[in-house]
Structure formats: structure tokens, C-alpha cells
VEXZADREN-681235 format. One record per residue (C-alpha): residue in one letter; x, y, z. Coordinates in pm, whole numbers, always signed. Example, Ala and Ser with C-alpha at 12.3 -4.5 7.8 and 13.67 -1.06 7.14 Angstrom:
! VEXZADREN-681235
[atom 'a', [+1230, -450, +780]],
[atom 's', [+1367, -106, +714]],
***
This chain:
! VEXZADREN-681235
[atom 'x', [+1970, +5772, -561]],
[atom 'x', [+2254, +5959, -354]],
[atom 'x', [+2588, +5810, -386]],
[atom 'x', [+2831, +5702, -102]],
[atom 'x', [+3208, +5654, -185]],
[atom 'x', [+3443, +5436, +34]],
[atom 'x', [+3817, +5515, +108]],
[atom 'x', [+4054, +5291, -49]],
[atom 'x', [+4050, +4929, +55]],
[atom 'x', [+3759, +4996, +307]],
[atom 'x', [+3520, +4752, +82]],
[atom 'x', [+3683, +4442, +207]],
[atom 'x', [+3416, +4370, +471]],
[atom 'x', [+3136, +4420, +202]],
[atom 'x', [+3311, +4164, +1]],
[atom 'x', [+3246, +3928, +299]],
[atom 'x', [+2890, +4013, +313]],
[atom 'x', [+2901, +4204, +661]],
[atom 'x', [+2602, +4439, +653]],
[atom 'x', [+2710, +4759, +798]],
[atom 'x', [+2977, +5057, +667]],
[atom 'x', [+3096, +5235, +924]],
[atom 'x', [+3127, +5632, +907]],
[atom 'x', [+3491, +5588, +910]],
[atom 'x', [+3501, +5390, +594]],
[atom 'x', [+3347, +5668, +397]],
[atom 'x', [+3573, +5912, +172]],
[atom 'x', [+3292, +6136, +53]],
[atom 'x', [+2895, +6125, -6]],
[atom 'x', [+2652, +6353, -207]],
[atom 'x', [+2521, +6640, -77]],
[atom 'x', [+2180, +6622, +57]],
[atom 'x', [+2202, +6293, +188]],
[atom 'x', [+1929, +6287, +486]],
[atom 'x', [+1888, +6027, +751]],
[atom 'x', [+1725, +5708, +634]],
[atom 'x', [+1785, +5779, +272]],
[atom 'x', [+1825, +5465, +41]],
[atom 'x', [+2197, +5506, -96]],
[atom 'x', [+2422, +5340, -347]],
[atom 'x', [+2773, +5256, -211]],
[atom 'x', [+3090, +5278, -419]],
[atom 'x', [+3411, +5170, -378]],
[atom 'x', [+3751, +5384, -410]],
[atom 'x', [+3775, +5249, -788]],
[atom 'x', [+3403, +5373, -847]],
[atom 'x', [+3234, +5026, -867]],
[atom 'x', [+2904, +5007, -706]],
[atom 'x', [+2931, +4734, -437]],
[atom 'x', [+2607, +4787, -229]],
[atom 'x', [+2267, +4963, -169]],
[atom 'x', [+2148, +5050, +193]],
[atom 'x', [+2011, +5277, +436]],
[atom 'x', [+2200, +5575, +554]],
[atom 'x', [+2182, +5682, +900]],
[atom 'x', [+2395, +5958, +1117]],
[atom 'x', [+2632, +5771, +1353]],
[atom 'x', [+2901, +5502, +1372]],
[atom 'x', [+2712, +5243, +1159]],
[atom 'x', [+2680, +5454, +839]],
[atom 'x', [+2498, +5239, +606]],
[atom 'x', [+2311, +4941, +668]],
[atom 'x', [+2309, +4727, +385]],
[atom 'x', [+1998, +4590, +193]],
[atom 'x', [+2147, +4439, -117]],
[atom 'x', [+2516, +4351, -232]],
[atom 'x', [+2635, +4409, -573]],
[atom 'x', [+2591, +4634, -865]],
[atom 'x', [+2270, +4578, -982]],
[atom 'x', [+1953, +4773, -879]],
[atom 'x', [+1770, +4681, -580]],
[atom 'x', [+1472, +4518, -644]],
[atom 'x', [+1123, +4696, -599]],
[atom 'x', [+1004, +4400, -426]],
[atom 'x', [+1311, +4288, -186]],
[atom 'x', [+1141, +4415, +150]],
[atom 'x', [+828, +4151, +33]],
[atom 'x', [+1060, +3870, -63]],
[atom 'x', [+1250, +3893, +235]],
[atom 'x', [+953, +3871, +470]],
[atom 'x', [+808, +3577, +273]],
[atom 'x', [+1133, +3410, +286]],
[atom 'x', [+1151, +3494, +679]],
[atom 'x', [+807, +3338, +698]],
[atom 'x', [+886, +3025, +515]],
[atom 'x', [+1197, +2940, +764]],
[atom 'x', [+968, +2966, +1045]],
[atom 'x', [+721, +2750, +896]],
[atom 'x', [+999, +2476, +805]],
[atom 'x', [+1108, +2536, +1173]],
[atom 'x', [+763, +2403, +1284]],
[atom 'x', [+744, +2706, +1504]],
[atom 'x', [+361, +2813, +1341]],
[atom 'x', [+137, +2542, +1528]],
[atom 'x', [-200, +2530, +1718]],
[atom 'x', [-3, +2530, +2051]],
[atom 'x', [+256, +2813, +1954]],
[atom 'x', [+141, +3098, +1785]],
[atom 'x', [+406, +3356, +1904]],
[atom 'x', [+738, +3387, +1716]],
[atom 'x', [+992, +3646, +1584]],
[atom 'x', [+917, +3638, +1205]],
[atom 'x', [+1181, +3914, +1137]],
[atom 'x', [+1554, +3945, +1308]],
[atom 'x', [+1708, +4227, +1172]],
[atom 'x', [+2035, +4127, +1008]],
[atom 'x', [+2000, +3745, +1063]],
[atom 'x', [+1694, +3776, +806]],
[atom 'x', [+1894, +4002, +591]],
[atom 'x', [+1672, +4300, +681]],
[atom 'x', [+1906, +4524, +902]],
[atom 'x', [+1731, +4735, +1147]],
[atom 'x', [+1379, +4573, +1148]],
[atom 'x', [+1227, +4340, +1401]],
[atom 'x', [+893, +4193, +1360]],
[atom 'x', [+733, +3945, +1646]],
[atom 'x', [+417, +3770, +1592]],
[atom 'x', [+130, +3718, +1851]],
[atom 'x', [-145, +3503, +1712]],
[atom 'x', [-288, +3735, +1407]],
[atom 'x', [-69, +4041, +1539]],
[atom 'x', [+245, +4177, +1395]],
[atom 'x', [+464, +4400, +1637]],
[atom 'x', [+699, +4602, +1444]],
[atom 'x', [+1031, +4746, +1591]],
[atom 'x', [+1247, +4975, +1364]],
[atom 'x', [+1593, +5021, +1467]],
[atom 'x', [+1693, +5256, +1198]],
[atom 'x', [+1562, +5560, +1024]],
[atom 'x', [+1547, +5356, +681]],
[atom 'x', [+1287, +5095, +822]],
[atom 'x', [+1090, +5358, +1021]],
[atom 'x', [+1026, +5517, +679]],
[atom 'x', [+955, +5188, +514]],
[atom 'x', [+688, +5117, +785]],
[atom 'x', [+381, +5115, +604]],
[atom 'x', [+553, +4910, +310]],
[atom 'x', [+642, +4648, +559]],
[atom 'x', [+284, +4644, +719]],
[atom 'x', [+119, +4576, +375]],
[atom 'x', [+360, +4315, +319]],
[atom 'x', [+315, +4134, +655]],
[atom 'x', [-62, +4111, +592]],
[atom 'x', [+18, +3974, +252]],
[atom 'x', [+221, +3684, +328]],
[atom 'x', [+18, +3392, +230]],
[atom 'x', [-139, +3171, +482]],
[atom 'x', [+38, +3360, +748]],
[atom 'x', [-306, +3499, +897]],
[atom 'x', [-178, +3837, +1026]],
[atom 'x', [-448, +4094, +1029]],
[atom 'x', [-336, +4360, +1243]],
[atom 'x', [+6, +4527, +1264]],
[atom 'x', [+113, +4757, +1542]],
[atom 'x', [+428, +5001, +1505]],
[atom 'x', [+631, +5022, +1834]],
[atom 'x', [+942, +5209, +1769]],
[atom 'x', [+966, +5511, +2014]],
[atom 'x', [+1248, +5354, +2205]],
[atom 'x', [+1446, +5191, +1937]],
[atom 'x', [+1497, +5469, +1695]],
[atom 'x', [+1814, +5668, +1682]],
[atom 'x', [+1713, +5973, +1898]],
[atom 'x', [+1927, +6214, +1697]],
[atom 'x', [+1732, +6146, +1390]],
[atom 'x', [+1456, +6374, +1552]],
[atom 'x', [+1157, +6107, +1407]],
[atom 'x', [+921, +6182, +1663]],
[atom 'x', [+762, +5819, +1613]],
[atom 'x', [+415, +5738, +1735]],
[atom 'x', [+315, +5382, +1832]],
[atom 'x', [+10, +5272, +1676]],
[atom 'x', [-180, +5034, +1470]],
[atom 'x', [-74, +5079, +1088]],
[atom 'x', [-318, +4812, +994]],
[atom 'x', [-627, +4661, +1201]],
[atom 'x', [-646, +4724, +1587]],
[atom 'x', [-642, +4566, +1931]],
[atom 'x', [-815, +4230, +1941]],
[atom 'x', [-691, +4049, +2258]],
[atom 'x', [-335, +4031, +2375]],
[atom 'x', [-291, +3639, +2446]],
[atom 'x', [-53, +3438, +2258]],
[atom 'x', [+42, +3059, +2296]],
[atom 'x', [+405, +2912, +2348]],
[atom 'x', [+438, +2551, +2339]],
[atom 'x', [+52, +2508, +2474]],
[atom 'x', [+84, +2778, +2746]],
[atom 'x', [-98, +3098, +2727]],
[atom 'x', [+57, +3441, +2826]],
[atom 'x', [-79, +3785, +2833]],
[atom 'x', [+127, +4011, +2569]],
[atom 'x', [+148, +4384, +2659]],
[atom 'x', [+276, +4517, +2314]],
[atom 'x', [+109, +4833, +2382]],
[atom 'x', [+312, +4938, +2697]],
[atom 'x', [+533, +4649, +2781]],
[atom 'x', [+885, +4622, +2730]],
[atom 'x', [+1037, +4522, +2363]],
[atom 'x', [+752, +4402, +2181]],
[atom 'x', [+570, +4275, +2493]],
[atom 'x', [+725, +3933, +2541]],
[atom 'x', [+1081, +3773, +2512]],
[atom 'x', [+1026, +3513, +2252]],
[atom 'x', [+1410, +3454, +2245]],
[atom 'x', [+1414, +3244, +2576]],
[atom 'x', [+1124, +3024, +2443]],
[atom 'x', [+1367, +2707, +2386]],
[atom 'x', [+1550, +2792, +2755]],
[atom 'x', [+1224, +2793, +2913]],
[atom 'x', [+1145, +2478, +2785]],
[atom 'x', [+1498, +2332, +2888]],
[atom 'x', [+1420, +2474, +3264]],
[atom 'x', [+1070, +2271, +3274]],
[atom 'x', [+1261, +1963, +3224]],
[atom 'x', [+1487, +2078, +3572]],
[atom 'x', [+1174, +2219, +3775]],
[atom 'x', [+1049, +1883, +3900]],
[atom 'x', [+1038, +1835, +4280]],
[atom 'x', [+1239, +2169, +4295]],
[atom 'x', [+1209, +2503, +4518]],
[atom 'x', [+1244, +2789, +4202]],
[atom 'x', [+1337, +3116, +4242]],
[atom 'x', [+1296, +3337, +3911]],
[atom 'x', [+1479, +3660, +3939]],
[atom 'x', [+1393, +3966, +3687]],
[atom 'x', [+1085, +3775, +3597]],
[atom 'x', [+884, +3992, +3403]],
[atom 'x', [+588, +3815, +3234]],
[atom 'x', [+679, +3495, +3448]],
[atom 'x', [+761, +3316, +3145]],
[atom 'x', [+1017, +3103, +3329]],
[atom 'x', [+787, +3081, +3642]],
[atom 'x', [+498, +2949, +3430]],
[atom 'x', [+715, +2662, +3265]],
[atom 'x', [+878, +2567, +3601]],
[atom 'x', [+501, +2527, +3730]],
[atom 'x', [+416, +2302, +3455]],
[atom 'x', [+744, +2097, +3499]],
[atom 'x', [+621, +2001, +3815]],
[atom 'x', [+800, +2248, +4079]],
[atom 'x', [+711, +2223, +4424]],
[atom 'x', [+739, +2619, +4494]],
[atom 'x', [+805, +2909, +4258]],
[atom 'x', [+897, +3269, +4359]],
[atom 'x', [+907, +3519, +4117]],
[atom 'x', [+1083, +3850, +4193]],
[atom 'x', [+1090, +4197, +3985]],
[atom 'x', [+1131, +4557, +4064]],
[atom 'x', [+835, +4634, +3854]],
[atom 'x', [+475, +4609, +4015]],
[atom 'x', [+342, +4582, +3663]],
[atom 'x', [+562, +4295, +3556]],
[atom 'x', [+463, +4086, +3883]],
[atom 'x', [+92, +4170, +3824]],
[atom 'x', [+151, +4044, +3475]],
[atom 'x', [+320, +3744, +3604]],
[atom 'x', [+43, +3644, +3854]],
[atom 'x', [-204, +3693, +3553]],
[atom 'x', [-10, +3431, +3346]],
[atom 'x', [-5, +3209, +3636]],
[atom 'x', [-351, +3211, +3699]],
[atom 'x', [-443, +3177, +3334]],
[atom 'x', [-260, +2843, +3323]],
[atom 'x', [-282, +2721, +3703]],
[atom 'x', [-611, +2831, +3840]],
[atom 'x', [-628, +2787, +4207]],
[atom 'x', [-253, +2671, +4245]],
[atom 'x', [-99, +2772, +4552]],
[atom 'x', [+281, +2661, +4473]],
[atom 'x', [+349, +3074, +4335]],
[atom 'x', [+421, +3366, +4505]],
[atom 'x', [+534, +3717, +4344]],
[atom 'x', [+759, +3966, +4515]],
[atom 'x', [+799, +4318, +4393]],
[atom 'x', [+1158, +4406, +4501]],
[atom 'x', [+1529, +4499, +4394]],
[atom 'x', [+1698, +4167, +4268]],
[atom 'x', [+2011, +4214, +4486]],
[atom 'x', [+1805, +4317, +4795]],
[atom 'x', [+1595, +4035, +4764]],
[atom 'x', [+1901, +3768, +4728]],
[atom 'x', [+2044, +3911, +5040]],
[atom 'x', [+1774, +3796, +5233]],
[atom 'x', [+1750, +3450, +5090]],
[atom 'x', [+1827, +3184, +5345]],
[atom 'x', [+2107, +2972, +5237]],
[atom 'x', [+1975, +2627, +5081]],
[atom 'x', [+1617, +2798, +5035]],
[atom 'x', [+1622, +2723, +4669]],
[atom 'x', [+1731, +2439, +4451]],
[atom 'x', [+1715, +2624, +4111]],
[atom 'x', [+1748, +2993, +4061]],
[atom 'x', [+1685, +3180, +3688]],
[atom 'x', [+1897, +3497, +3667]],
[atom 'x', [+1758, +3665, +3348]],
[atom 'x', [+1820, +4042, +3412]],
[atom 'x', [+1813, +4327, +3175]],
[atom 'x', [+2110, +4403, +2965]],
[atom 'x', [+2373, +4533, +3181]],
[atom 'x', [+2593, +4671, +2940]],
[atom 'x', [+2405, +4818, +2617]],
[atom 'x', [+2735, +4956, +2466]],
[atom 'x', [+3094, +4920, +2442]],
[atom 'x', [+3137, +5229, +2690]],
[atom 'x', [+2918, +5029, +2964]],
[atom 'x', [+3106, +4680, +2946]],
[atom 'x', [+3312, +4725, +3268]],
[atom 'x', [+3031, +4815, +3483]],
[atom 'x', [+2799, +4544, +3329]],
[atom 'x', [+3053, +4273, +3378]],
[atom 'x', [+3073, +4367, +3763]],
[atom 'x', [+2695, +4385, +3777]],
[atom 'x', [+2708, +4007, +3619]],
[atom 'x', [+2987, +3903, +3853]],
[atom 'x', [+2806, +4062, +4160]],
[atom 'x', [+2441, +3901, +4060]],
[atom 'x', [+2595, +3564, +4006]],
[atom 'x', [+2792, +3550, +4328]],
[atom 'x', [+2483, +3623, +4550]],
[atom 'x', [+2310, +3340, +4372]],
[atom 'x', [+2626, +3107, +4420]],
[atom 'x', [+2615, +3222, +4817]],
[atom 'x', [+2248, +3097, +4854]],
[atom 'x', [+2182, +2810, +4623]],
[atom 'x', [+2145, +2444, +4786]],
[atom 'x', [+2408, +2214, +4745]],
[atom 'x', [+2363, +2031, +4432]],
[atom 'x', [+2118, +2309, +4305]],
[atom 'x', [+2109, +2458, +3952]],
[atom 'x', [+2121, +2815, +3823]],
[atom 'x', [+2025, +2922, +3487]],
[atom 'x', [+2232, +3274, +3408]],
[atom 'x', [+2190, +3461, +3117]],
[atom 'x', [+2330, +3786, +2958]],
[atom 'x', [+2155, +3958, +2671]],
[atom 'x', [+2394, +4246, +2626]],
[atom 'x', [+2517, +4236, +2285]],
[atom 'x', [+2815, +4417, +2395]],
[atom 'x', [+2924, +4106, +2608]],
[atom 'x', [+3098, +3814, +2443]],
[atom 'x', [+3034, +3502, +2555]],
[atom 'x', [+3407, +3467, +2701]],
[atom 'x', [+3353, +3768, +2879]],
[atom 'x', [+3015, +3663, +3038]],
[atom 'x', [+3180, +3310, +3111]],
[atom 'x', [+3477, +3460, +3310]],
[atom 'x', [+3226, +3702, +3513]],
[atom 'x', [+3025, +3400, +3627]],
[atom 'x', [+3376, +3192, +3684]],
[atom 'x', [+3496, +3474, +3893]],
[atom 'x', [+3181, +3496, +4087]],
[atom 'x', [+3196, +3100, +4143]],
[atom 'x', [+3550, +3141, +4307]],
[atom 'x', [+3446, +3447, +4512]],
[atom 'x', [+3161, +3245, +4632]],
[atom 'x', [+3384, +2944, +4715]],
[atom 'x', [+3185, +2691, +4525]],
[atom 'x', [+3257, +2438, +4276]],
[atom 'x', [+3065, +2493, +3969]],
[atom 'x', [+3006, +2256, +3658]],
[atom 'x', [+2871, +2391, +3315]],
[atom 'x', [+2555, +2157, +3188]],
[atom 'x', [+2463, +2359, +2922]],
[atom 'x', [+2553, +2642, +2706]],
[atom 'x', [+2287, +2852, +2565]],
[atom 'x', [+2186, +3087, +2325]],
[atom 'x', [+1900, +3266, +2125]],
[atom 'x', [+1680, +3016, +1920]],
[atom 'x', [+1615, +2936, +1565]],
[atom 'x', [+1384, +3219, +1486]],
[atom 'x', [+1639, +3478, +1619]],
[atom 'x', [+1900, +3380, +1347]],
[atom 'x', [+2250, +3517, +1293]],
[atom 'x', [+2371, +3609, +958]],
[atom 'x', [+2757, +3405, +965]],
[atom 'x', [+2873, +3733, +826]],
[atom 'x', [+2747, +3933, +1096]],
[atom 'x', [+2855, +3737, +1425]],
[atom 'x', [+2753, +4053, +1618]],
[atom 'x', [+2384, +3926, +1602]],
[atom 'x', [+2447, +3664, +1860]],
[atom 'x', [+2357, +3866, +2155]],
[atom 'x', [+2201, +3585, +2395]],
[atom 'x', [+2420, +3396, +2600]],
[atom 'x', [+2323, +3163, +2886]],
[atom 'x', [+2511, +2898, +3134]],
[atom 'x', [+2326, +2623, +3294]],
[atom 'x', [+2538, +2544, +3623]],
[atom 'x', [+2541, +2277, +3864]],
[atom 'x', [+2676, +2398, +4207]],
[atom 'x', [+2827, +2162, +4459]],
***
């Protein structure tokens, strides 16, 4: 196994169990190390302190195991089984709920790996070359988890792997095959397109927030912006909304939303879809037309260099919603941009409220659910921010 040596005093973050080693902390490395290699990490005194996957870029090593001991051969399998046990303890695996995140990268001590479950199908996304090379071992581990019932494993990493690695990944089944794309979340049925949809096909991270929205939807006129698969719309319908309008710039997304509405509420005429740019749609909304608005856009800032423009986007979007929401209405506003902190997002929303001349109160501060855990040593893992706002 190749070796990496740190500069003096650069081991402190590892001693705090932070799972990343940045390139600037490395003094030297063995020749011939390639992207995705498993490497041993030594401090400046020559003491082994960790083992992890090497990669080219700012984050040079993603740590799998801390300490001097050799890494266990079955570490991946044990970590995956531990992750499954946590989801069982969270009571996420039920007859009325068979979709959940099984592995959430650093939050499950498997940096660079995401696994979502839809019924008996696992969808893998590798965010590092190291996990890409381990994909077959990961697939075998998944189908061998006791009592998990996973039969199919689909690999989908064409958009998540570092492009400089030149890995040319193919999205394909590693085990099993396609046997239907429906999953159940809290008793509601959803079409999941893990073959061509965004991410792994569904935004599982909004499950708890959708349940909260359902409680606010009764007798409300609801607008769901950036609806994608219509998750918030379906919950609003079950919550007794008077009317639900779903908006997305993608015709494919609005078609999936319509299909999900029909599966759960056949013949119900309370719902409409609009394939249109969100900002333009809001410009044409009448003042007071909606009692409840959901703003769940894609990440406006995917890295630090785009934070300024991202904040402008959040401010502009919330400003438009504040302008149009009915007096006494409620806005569910979200940011999934990891580069945007909670304070940054809250300030952007605060500024939008001031500019719109509306008095706003925060009712709830939201985040990702328990199957998207955050390693306490890796606060960067808390990416989803949300505010439920009462607008006077």
C-alpha cells in the first residue's frame, strides 16, 4: 500500500476525526499513487494515523479508518450493515415506507459513497474514484445484508465522479435488473426514475419536511415551485389542500408529477402542472393567489466560488414569493447548497422580506432527516437548510 506523509502539525484535524485530508497538508507521497488508490497516512514523525482513498484535487484523501492498525478486510460490509441497522432502529423500513437513504457518505463513515433504497433496488452513487473501484464489492455487500431484501443494485455515478479522473463510468445494473420503478413513502406511492432522473431518482431528504407540509395544507391554495417528482404536491393533496399547482421548467418533471398525482388521487381535479421557469411564473402570480408556497430549488451554489451569485438567487426567489403570498400565508423555503451556511441562507431570506416590505416570523427551522446523518466531526455534511415562514 502506498504512503502519504503530512506536514508538521497537519494531523490535528485527523485527531479530531475529520474525514478529509486536504492537498495543502501533504508534505510528500510515494511515487506512482493513482486516483482511487487505498493509501496509508503518516504524520510528520512517521506515525501511521489513518487509511483512506487518495484522489487528485483539494480533498486529497478521504479517510476510511483512523489509527495505526491495518484496515479490516470486511470494513465496507460492516459499515454498510451498521448503516442498515441504524435505519431499522429509526423505523424507516416498514410496509408503508420502503424508500430511504442507506448510506450517506461521511455521515455513515463511508466518505464518497451514497446508497438509496427503493423497495428491493439499491441505487449507488460514487463521489470518489476509490468508491468507484469498490463498486462491485459494495454491491455484493448490499445484497448480503441480513433481512434487507435488496435484490437489484444499480450503479449511477456518471455525474458525481470527479471528471478529471477520466473514469468513464457507465450507469448499469451491477446485480439484478429493472423490475419496476415504484416506491412507497409514508403510504404514498411514487414513480422513481433512477435510470434517467436527477440524483438517484427521488429527493428522499425532504421526507420529514413533506410530512410537516401536509399538516399545513388543509383548505389551502398551494404552489409547489421546482416540483420535480411532485413530492410536496402529493403530500399537500393528502393534507386536504383546496388547490395544488406544481411548477417546473422540465416537461419530464411535470409529467412525472402528474403521474404521481394520478397514482395516489385518481380522478382528483384539484391539481395542475405548469412547465415554466419559476421566476417568470412568480411574476405572473396574482397577489394573494396562494396561501402556501414551497420553494425547493436546485442548488444555487455548488461550490465556494458561486456563493455570492447563489445568495442573490435565493434572495430574488424569496422576494418574489413574499411579494405574492396571501396575508397570513406560509412559505416553506429551502437551500440544498452545501456551500451556503444556515446563517447565510437565513440572511438572504431576511433581506428578501425587508425588500418586499413583509413582516415575517420563523415557525420551523428544518434540515435533512435522520437517514442523512451528520458526522459530528464533519459539520460540512449538514447541507439541507429550510425555513417555514409565516407572512403577515
